[in-house]
C-alpha positions, 0 to 999 in steps of 0.5 A: 847626227845629234840635234839639240832642240830648244822649245817643246811646242808643236813645232819642236815635238814635231821637229823631235819626233821627225829627226828620231824617226830618221834614227838622229839622236835629240835633246829637246830644252824647254823652261816648262817641264809640262811641255815635254808631255807633247813628246808622246810616250815613244820618244827616246831623247833627252829631255832638259828643263832650263832656259835654253840659251843657259850654257850649263843647260846646253851642256847638259843636252849635249851640245859639244857633241851636236851637229845642229841646233834649232831654236824653236821657242815662242820668243824672238829674243830668246831664240836669236840668244840661244841661236848665237850661244850655240853658234858663236861659243860652241861653234855649231854651224847648222843653226836655225832660229824661228823668228815671228818678226820678218823684218829682223831676218836680214840681221840674223841672216848675216850672223850666219843664223838661218831664220824662218819666219812664222808665216812660212813655217813647217817642222819640215823646213826646219828639218830640211836645213838641219840635216846635212847637204843632200840627206833630204831633197825639199821635193821629188817628183812621183816618178823619182827623177826630178828633186829639188834641194836648197843650197847654201851658196859657199864664199867660193861662189859669191860674185859668179852668176846663176848661169855659170853655177847652172852649167857647171852643176848641171842643174837649175836654180829656181829661185833665191832666198836673200835676206828673208825675201824670195827672187827669181834670178836670171842667168846673169843674176850674181850669187851673194853671200847668204843666198840660199838657192833652191835647186831643181836637178835630175836625181842622178846629177845631184851629187854633181850639183853638191861637188860642183857647189864644193868645188867652186867655179871653173872646176867643172868638167 
């Protein structure tokens, strides 16, 4: 993957190094060139000085070949503008924005932009939302038997019940992030657009769970 990151503070620099450690290519944008010192001498990615929502700056950072974009500067407005440009102008599907005001989360989730409020923030959370589905579980138990993954509900599953999904995916939904809030579902809970499922599954069944998510209801064994 090629990932473009706007903001080279503690989160942005940590995220950039984590992605590079996983052999992804990274470009980091910051309006203050001195901020790039946080990346350390071992960072091999691109460092682009400029405003992260400027299209020419994004082009220089390789946005047209990017698979994901993270806006993690210190300003809500800048992050959202940059995230929307990445998604709406350049067609990047994997977009995450750091938001200090959790009250704005509902609006941006409906725009298809994953938001993380400061109180919940870790670079790991953003990393897992940027990487392809299934590439990096959120948790794996010490024995390697059980894992927890986050899965975005696709359109085909909207309106179906949690119970139906669990049976077809051979997995359990531990909780759902919905419009910036966590909720504990029952089997009868109805999946909605924008839901982020936190799914517990046996390691050997993880592929089946992702296949069920992609296939839609009624396509299980």
